[in-house]
N, C-alpha and C positions, 0 to 999 in steps of 0.2 A: 402274632397269629399267622397261621399258614394260609396262603391264598386259596380260595375255593376253586377246585378244578373246573375247567370248562365243561358244560353239560354236553352230552352226545349231540343234542340238537344244534348247539352253537358250533361245535367242531364240524359237523356235516355242512353247516351253512358256509363256513369259511372254505371248505373243500370245494363246494359247488361254484364259488366265485370264479376261480381260474378255468374251471370246466366250461362254465357259461361263456366266458370271454373267448375261449378257443372255438367253441361251437359257433359263436356269433361271427368271429373272423372267417371261419370256413364258409358259413352261409353267405356272408357279404362278398367274399372273394368269388365264390361260385356265381353269384348274381351278376357281379361286374363282368366277369369273363363271358358269361352267357350273353349279356347285353351287347358287349363289344364284338361278339361274333357277327352281329348284324348291323350295329350302329358304329360309325367312325368315332374313335376316341376324340372328344372335343379339344382336350388340352392335356399336357403331361406336366409333372413336377419340374422337369428340366426346362420346359418352355416357360412356365410360370416364374421360375427363378432366374431366367436369362435377362440380364440387364440391357441386352441389345434389342429387346423386343422379339416379336414373333412374325415371321413371314412363312405362310404355309398355304397349300391348296390341295385338299384331298383329291386323289385321283385313283380310280379303280385299277386293279391289276390288268384288266382287259384293255385299258387305255394307256398303259405304259409299255413301251417297246420291250419285247422279251429279252432283248440284249441287256437291259438294265438288271433284271433278275439274275441273268447268267453272270454278269459282272460282279454282283453281290456274292454269289456263290463262289465264283473264282477267287475273289479277294478275301472273303470273310469266313466261308464255311463250305468247303468242298464236299462234305458228306451230308449236306442239308437234307436231301431227299432220302437218305439212308439211315439216319439215326432217329431216335425218339426224343430228341431234345438236348441230349448231352453227347459230346464226342470225348469219350474217356481217354483215348490216345492223345488228342490235342491238349487236354487238360494236364495230363501227366508230363508231356513234353514241355509245356509252358512252365510248369512248376520246376522242372529240372533246369531249364534255361534261366529262369528268374533267380534261382538259388545260386547260380554261378556268376551273377552280376551282369552288368551291361544293360542294353536297351530292354525295358520290360516288355514281355510278350504276353498277350492274352490268349486264353483257351476257350473263350465263350463262343457258343454257337449263335446263329442268327435267332433261334428260338429264345435263348437266354437273353440276348440283347433286347429283343422285342418285349419280353416279360419285364425286364428292368425299365426300359424306356416308357412303357405304358403305365405300369402300376406302381413303380417304386421311384427311387431317387439315386443320384450318383453318390458314390462313397458308401459308408455304413458298415464296412468290414464284414464279419461273419454273419451278423444278424441279417443284413441285406442279402447276402449270398444265400442264406437259408430261405428267405422269402422269395428270392429270385427262382430258386429251384422249385418251390411249391407252385408258383405261377407258371413256370415253364411246363411242368407236368399238366397243369390245367389247360393251357392253350393248345398243347399238343393233342390232348384228348378231345377238347371241345371245338377248337377252331379248325384244325387240320393245316396242312402245309401251305395251301394257296392263300388262306386268310392270314396266316402268320407272315408270309412274304409280303402280302398286300399292306398289312399294317406297318411292317418294318420299313418298307419303302416310302411310307407316308409320315412316319414320326422320327426317323433317323435324322440327326443333325447333319446337314450338308454344307454348312457354312456359318459364318457369324450371324446369329439371329435368323437362320434359314433352316427350315425343316421340311423334309420330304424331297423326293427326286423331282417332282414337278416344279417346286419353287427353286430347287437347285439348278434345273435345266434352264429355267427362265433367267436366273441370275447370271449364270456363266455363259450360256449359249444363245439366249434370247429366242428360244422356241420351246415348245412343250416336250414333255417326256415321251410322247408318242413318236417323236422324230429323232430320237437319240441315235447317233452312230456308235459303232463299237468303240472308237477312240474316246468319244464323249462319255459314254457310260463307264468306261474304265477309269477315266479321270475322276468322275464323281465317286466311284467305288474306292479309289485311292485316297480320297479326302475323308471318308467315313471314320477311320480310326482316330483322327485328330482334326476335326472340322474347323477348329478355331486357329489352327496353326498351319493348315495346308490350303492351297488354292488350286482349283481346277483349271484356271486360266494361266497359261505360261508357267506351269509348275517347274520347279527346279530341283536338282539333286535327287534325294531319295524318292520324293513324290513322283517325279518324272519317271524314274526307273521302275518304281512300283506300278505306276499306271501302265507303262508299256508291258510289263510282265502280266498284268491282269488282262490287257487287251489280247495277248497271245493265248492265255488260258481260257478265254471266253469260247474260243473254237473247240477246245478240249471238252469243256462243259457240255456244249451242244452235241459234239460227236459221240461222247461216251454216255449220253443220256443222264448226266448228273442233275438235270433240271426236269426229269421225267414227271415228278410229282406236281409240276406246275402246268403241265400241258393238258 
């Protein structure tokens, strides 16, 4: 006997399931982003999965020396104040560079890194990248640049089991992020791409050179107003 075809009502019910899931995800993500516009994210997946524990101390952007944000812009995202979440040129250059082999280079902006750090997880391939893009659009629209930088400087991993520049400053220099010098901020920024493999104290080789380069570029960021959205 031939199977009885599904009724129109049953077909519509199956069609509605993915639609409801998508709408629920959109609503939940909008709610989370809106809450974190005003409330510090209590913990991230990266923190929860860190076997080294969590050391962090949320600090408002107003209580972090401006040199730290300039160092982050100099080292991670020179167009931070001028893009809307994505630096197309940096992404294209990173793709070309990585295709040629050698040291892998990232093209993510500070906004993308913040979206990933707060709402998502490390790895995950194209699925995570797609979700990262969605959350990047949301935080750019709802948070604005100052809040994005504030959250980034508080959730970014700055050492083994250490999160945020306040905890990083205390770990490496034994004082708060409000007293960071240009050299100290540059060292922390140099650690950000590989916090488990680099050290801000007595850095050697590439990390030392990269930190010195960032320290020089901090002045350029201030002079050219590349941090104007944070003032």
